[in-house]
C-alpha positions as CSV (number, residue, x, y, z in Angstrom):
1,M,0.2,-0.3,-0.4
2,I,1.4,3.5,-0.1
3,S,1.6,5.2,2.9
4,L,0.2,8.7,3.3
5,Y,4.1,9.7,4.4
6,K,7.3,8.9,3.5
7,P,10.5,10.8,5.5
8,Y,12.2,11.6,2.7
9,I,16.5,11.3,3.1
10,P,18.5,12.1,0.8
11,K,20.6,8.4,-1.1
12,K,23.9,10.6,-0.2
13,L,25.0,12.3,2.6
14,P,28.6,12.4,1.8
15,E,29.8,15.1,5.1
16,L,27.7,12.2,7.4
17,E,30.4,10.9,8.5
18,N,33.3,13.5,8.9
19,I,31.0,15.9,10.6
20,L,29.8,12.5,14.0
21,Y,34.2,12.8,13.8
22,S,34.8,16.3,13.7
23,G,33.9,16.9,17.6
24,N,31.7,19.5,15.7
25,L,28.2,18.3,16.8
26,A,27.0,21.5,18.1
27,Y,25.0,24.1,15.9
28,G,28.0,25.6,14.0
29,K,28.8,26.0,10.2
30,W,25.7,22.9,8.5
31,G,23.3,24.5,11.6
32,K,24.2,28.8,9.5
33,S,24.0,26.7,6.4
34,F,21.3,25.4,6.6
35,E,19.7,28.8,8.2
36,N,20.9,30.8,5.6
37,K,19.6,28.2,2.4
38,L,15.9,29.1,4.7
39,K,16.5,32.6,4.8
40,K,16.9,32.5,0.6
41,Y,14.5,30.2,0.2
42,L,12.3,32.2,1.8
43,N,13.5,35.4,0.5
44,N,13.7,36.7,4.8
45,E,16.7,37.2,6.3
46,N,14.7,36.6,9.9
47,V,14.5,33.3,9.9
48,L,15.7,30.7,13.2
49,A,16.2,26.7,12.7
50,I,15.0,25.5,16.3
51,D,15.6,22.0,17.4
52,S,12.1,20.9,17.0
53,Y,8.2,22.2,15.7
54,N,7.7,21.9,19.7
55,S,10.2,24.0,20.7
56,A,10.1,26.7,18.4
57,M,6.4,27.2,19.0
58,L,7.7,27.4,22.8
59,V,10.4,30.0,21.7
60,L,7.7,31.6,19.9
61,L,5.6,32.1,23.1
62,S,8.4,33.6,25.1
63,T,9.2,35.7,22.5
64,L,5.3,37.2,22.1
65,N,4.9,37.5,26.0
66,L,2.1,35.1,27.0
67,K,2.1,33.0,30.3
68,Y,-0.3,31.4,32.5
69,G,-3.7,32.4,31.8
70,D,-3.2,34.5,28.7
71,K,-5.9,34.5,25.8
72,I,-4.8,33.6,22.0
73,I,-7.4,32.7,19.2
74,A,-6.3,29.1,17.6
75,S,-8.2,26.2,15.1
76,P,-9.2,23.4,16.3
77,M,-8.9,21.7,13.3
78,S,-5.0,21.1,13.6
79,C,-2.2,18.5,14.3
80,L,-1.9,17.6,18.0
81,A,1.8,19.3,18.1
82,S,0.1,22.8,16.9
83,N,-2.1,23.6,19.7
84,Q,0.4,21.8,22.9
85,P,2.6,23.8,23.4
86,F,-0.3,26.4,25.0
87,A,-1.7,23.2,26.7
88,T,1.8,22.3,28.3
89,Q,2.5,27.1,29.1
90,G,-1.6,28.0,30.8
91,I,-2.4,29.2,28.3
92,K,-5.9,29.4,28.0
93,I,-7.4,28.9,23.7
94,I,-10.2,30.7,22.2
95,W,-11.6,28.4,19.7
96,A,-12.8,30.1,16.0
97,D,-13.8,28.4,14.2
98,I,-13.6,26.2,9.9
99,D,-14.6,27.4,6.7
100,P,-15.5,24.3,6.7
101,L,-14.4,23.6,2.3
102,T,-11.3,24.9,3.5
103,G,-10.4,24.1,6.5
104,T,-8.6,26.3,8.0
105,L,-10.1,29.0,10.3
106,N,-12.9,31.2,9.5
107,P,-12.1,34.7,9.2
108,E,-16.2,36.3,10.4
109,S,-15.6,33.8,13.0
110,V,-12.2,34.9,14.4
111,K,-14.1,38.4,14.4
112,S,-15.9,36.9,16.4
113,K,-14.3,35.2,19.3
114,I,-11.2,38.5,19.8
115,T,-12.2,40.2,22.4
116,K,-9.6,43.2,24.6
117,D,-8.4,39.9,26.7
118,V,-7.5,38.0,23.5
119,K,-3.4,37.9,22.7
120,A,-2.5,36.6,19.7
121,I,-4.4,35.2,16.3
122,F,-2.2,31.6,15.5
123,H,-2.8,30.8,11.9
124,N,-3.5,27.2,10.8
125,H,-2.6,26.3,7.9
126,H,-3.9,22.3,7.8
127,C,-2.3,19.5,5.6
128,G,-0.3,22.4,3.6
129,Y,-4.4,24.7,2.5
130,V,-3.1,27.8,2.8
131,G,-6.4,29.9,4.5
132,Y,-7.1,33.4,3.8
133,I,-3.9,35.1,5.0
134,D,-5.4,39.3,4.4
135,E,-8.0,39.0,6.2
136,I,-7.0,37.4,9.4
137,N,-4.2,39.1,9.0
138,N,-6.4,42.6,8.7
139,L,-8.0,41.7,11.3
140,G,-5.1,41.0,13.9
141,K,-4.6,45.5,12.3
142,E,-7.4,46.0,13.7
143,Y,-7.2,44.8,17.0
144,G,-2.8,45.2,17.2
145,I,-3.0,41.8,17.5
146,P,-0.2,39.8,16.4
147,V,-1.1,36.9,14.2
148,V,1.2,33.4,13.2
149,D,1.0,31.6,10.7
150,D,0.6,28.4,11.6
151,A,3.0,26.2,8.7
152,I,4.1,23.7,10.4
153,E,2.1,21.1,7.3
154,A,3.0,24.3,4.8
155,F,6.5,24.7,4.3
156,G,6.7,26.1,-0.1
157,S,2.8,27.0,-0.1
158,K,2.0,29.6,-2.0
159,Y,-0.5,33.1,-1.1
160,D,-0.5,35.4,-3.5
161,G,2.4,34.1,-6.3
162,K,5.1,33.8,-2.5
163,V,5.5,31.0,-0.1
164,L,4.4,31.4,3.6
165,G,7.3,32.8,5.6
166,S,8.2,35.8,2.6
167,L,4.9,37.9,3.8
168,N,3.3,39.8,5.7
169,T,2.2,37.8,8.4
170,D,3.9,39.6,11.8
171,F,5.6,35.5,12.9
172,T,5.6,32.0,10.5
173,V,6.5,28.7,12.3
174,F,7.5,25.4,10.6
175,S,7.4,22.2,11.5
176,F,11.3,19.6,10.0
177,E,9.5,16.6,12.0
178,T,10.1,13.0,10.3
179,V,7.2,13.5,8.1
180,R,7.5,17.0,7.0
181,F,9.1,18.4,3.9
182,P,12.4,18.9,4.5
183,N,12.9,16.8,7.0
184,C,15.8,17.5,9.3
185,I,14.4,13.8,10.9
186,N,13.3,16.5,14.0
187,G,13.5,20.5,13.6
188,G,11.8,24.2,13.1
189,A,12.2,26.9,12.0
190,I,10.7,31.1,13.1
191,V,10.4,33.0,10.1
192,F,9.7,37.2,12.0
193,K,9.0,40.2,10.0
194,D,10.0,42.6,12.7
195,K,13.4,42.5,13.7
196,E,13.8,43.0,17.1
197,C,11.9,40.2,18.2
198,F,13.7,38.0,15.9
199,E,16.9,39.5,17.8
200,K,15.0,38.7,21.3
201,A,13.4,34.6,20.1
202,K,17.3,34.0,18.7
203,M,18.5,35.0,22.8
204,I,15.9,32.7,23.9
205,R,16.9,30.3,21.7
206,D,20.1,30.7,23.1
207,Y,19.5,30.5,27.2
208,G,18.9,33.5,27.3
209,V,22.6,34.5,26.0
210,D,24.2,37.7,24.4
211,R,27.1,35.4,22.6
212,S,28.5,38.3,21.0
213,I,29.6,38.5,25.0
214,F,29.5,36.2,26.5
215,R,32.9,35.2,26.0
216,D,36.3,37.1,27.0
217,K,39.4,38.0,25.0
218,I,40.3,34.9,26.4
219,G,37.5,33.4,26.1
220,E,36.8,33.0,29.3
221,I,32.6,34.0,30.8
222,N,32.4,37.5,30.5
223,K,31.2,38.3,34.3
224,D,29.8,42.0,33.1
225,C,27.7,40.0,30.3
226,D,24.2,39.7,32.0
227,V,21.5,37.0,31.1
228,S,18.2,38.7,31.9
229,L,15.9,36.3,29.0
230,A,14.9,32.9,30.6
231,G,15.2,31.5,27.9
232,Y,16.0,27.3,25.7
233,G,18.6,25.4,24.3
234,V,17.1,24.8,21.1
235,K,19.3,25.5,18.3
236,P,19.6,22.3,16.1
237,N,22.4,19.9,15.6
238,E,24.9,19.3,12.8
239,I,23.9,16.2,11.5
240,N,20.1,17.1,11.7
241,S,21.1,20.8,10.3
242,Y,23.0,18.9,7.3
243,I,20.1,16.4,6.3
244,G,18.3,19.7,6.4
245,A,20.3,21.7,3.9
246,V,21.3,18.1,1.6
247,Q,17.5,18.1,1.7
248,L,17.1,22.3,0.3
249,D,18.7,21.2,-2.3
250,K,16.6,19.4,-4.0
251,I,13.0,21.1,-3.0
252,D,11.7,22.5,-6.1
253,K,12.2,18.5,-7.8
254,I,10.2,17.7,-5.0
255,M,7.8,19.8,-5.2
256,N,7.0,19.8,-8.3
257,K,6.4,16.2,-7.7
258,Q,4.0,16.6,-5.6
259,F,2.4,19.2,-7.8
260,S,1.9,17.4,-10.9
261,N,0.5,13.7,-9.0
262,A,-2.1,16.2,-7.1
263,S,-2.3,16.9,-10.6
264,K,-3.5,13.3,-11.3
265,W,-5.6,13.0,-8.8
266,I,-7.6,16.1,-9.1
267,D,-7.7,13.7,-13.1
268,F,-8.4,10.9,-11.3
269,F,-12.1,12.0,-9.4
270,K,-13.3,15.1,-11.5
271,N,-15.6,12.8,-13.1
272,N,-16.8,11.6,-8.8
273,N,-20.0,12.9,-8.8
274,N,-19.7,11.9,-4.7
275,I,-15.7,12.4,-4.7
276,N,-15.0,16.8,-3.6
277,I,-12.2,17.7,-4.5
278,L,-10.2,20.9,-1.6
279,Q,-10.4,23.9,-2.7
280,P,-7.3,25.6,-1.4
281,N,-8.1,29.6,-1.3
282,E,-8.0,31.5,-4.9
283,K,-4.6,33.1,-3.6
284,A,-3.1,30.1,-3.5
285,I,-1.4,27.1,-4.0
286,P,-1.2,23.9,-1.9
287,N,2.0,22.1,-1.4
288,Y,0.1,18.8,-1.5
289,W,1.8,17.8,1.4
290,I,-1.7,15.8,0.9
291,F,-4.0,15.6,-2.1
292,G,-7.4,16.4,0.1
293,I,-10.4,15.2,-0.4
294,L,-14.8,15.6,0.6
295,S,-16.2,13.0,1.2
296,E,-20.7,12.5,2.8
297,H,-20.1,8.6,3.3
298,K,-15.8,9.3,4.8
299,R,-15.2,6.1,6.7
300,K,-16.4,4.5,3.4
301,T,-14.4,6.3,0.8
302,I,-11.0,5.6,3.3
303,L,-11.6,1.9,3.5
304,E,-11.7,2.3,-0.5
305,M,-9.2,3.7,-0.8
306,R,-7.0,1.6,1.9
307,N,-8.2,-1.7,-0.7
308,E,-6.5,0.3,-4.2
309,G,-3.4,0.4,-2.3
310,Y,-3.8,4.6,-1.7
311,Y,-3.0,4.9,3.0
312,A,-6.5,7.2,2.2
313,S,-7.0,8.9,6.1
314,G,-8.3,11.4,8.1
315,V,-4.4,13.1,9.4
316,H,-6.1,15.1,12.2
317,L,-9.3,14.8,15.6
318,N,-10.3,18.3,16.2
319,N,-8.6,19.6,18.9
320,N,-11.6,20.6,20.5
321,H,-12.5,16.9,21.4
322,Y,-9.4,16.6,24.2
323,S,-9.7,17.4,27.3
324,V,-6.1,18.5,27.8
325,F,-7.5,21.9,26.5
326,N,-10.8,22.3,28.6
327,N,-12.8,23.9,26.2
328,N,-15.3,20.8,24.2
329,K,-17.2,24.0,22.4
330,K,-19.0,22.8,18.9
331,L,-18.6,24.6,15.8
332,S,-20.4,24.1,12.5
333,G,-18.5,24.0,10.2
334,V,-15.5,22.0,12.3
335,N,-17.8,19.1,12.8
336,D,-19.3,19.2,8.9
337,F,-15.8,19.3,7.9
338,Y,-14.6,16.2,10.4
339,S,-17.3,14.5,9.2
340,K,-15.9,14.1,4.9
341,F,-12.4,15.4,4.8
342,I,-9.5,12.8,3.8
343,A,-6.6,13.0,2.6
344,L,-4.4,11.1,0.0
345,P,-0.6,10.2,-0.8
346,C,-0.2,12.6,-2.8
347,G,4.7,12.8,-1.9
348,W,7.2,12.9,-4.1
349,W,7.1,8.7,-3.2
350,V,3.8,7.9,-5.2
């Protein structure tokens, strides 16, 4: 059976053994190389590579000064990894509804949830299908609330001709975990519109340390260098960064394969009256991490596609189902979408 996900690892990694025995395994040459390649691809200098998506979210929450009891708006129709960081930090999620035709946040629902207590909007782009970026960003500007593009599954997805991370959104967060692409085995990144936030997050990523003055002329720790920020040790290591850097050199070729597979799925379903193809936002091009369809007979269609040799799945359970969030609010768009959405394999291996 053709799997829904498959980690991509380049066939040749000639520098891997050199790195292993170099004595330099922490963030260094390859960590900086990976970051620089991300900056070039995203056309943005304010990019931080992080050792995991979860760590990237924690660094971002700290950068935004989000604390226990603060309120944010998010979509329940997303990966559990997107919302668990809020629970671990005691941040209260206000669930907004989604457009049942796209799986992404409904701007009208988001607007109805905004109060003076809301500190941020986390805009998840479900399974790589880009949401209503202009509308959500405009709400952020109107109410003075930062907007985060949660692109956990959407690296390489485009909006208005630009890849996510190169837009005018305040923050963008990516995952480079095993089944994402690029796949660093563990990895993530944060992209910033604001240079000051970028510099702050760079220190939070590294125990709150300003490395430019942390050591004196002979390499001893400088007692005049204060550490005033609470931070994490979450810089990416050299092995994961090297794997990611090699994959970024091949990203256009692999993305083109996914676009080609999506075209074949569109042809496959064009005369099927029982299936609706998930329609991207009119300004957007998904990365086709998966190919999305909507079926009135979800379970039956999943089993039929598996019998045909394609591992079909609903991928995510809407997160308002989980008691950890203490917010089992019923949302009609979420319920409608979840009852119909199916993901099909569309990656480079298909």
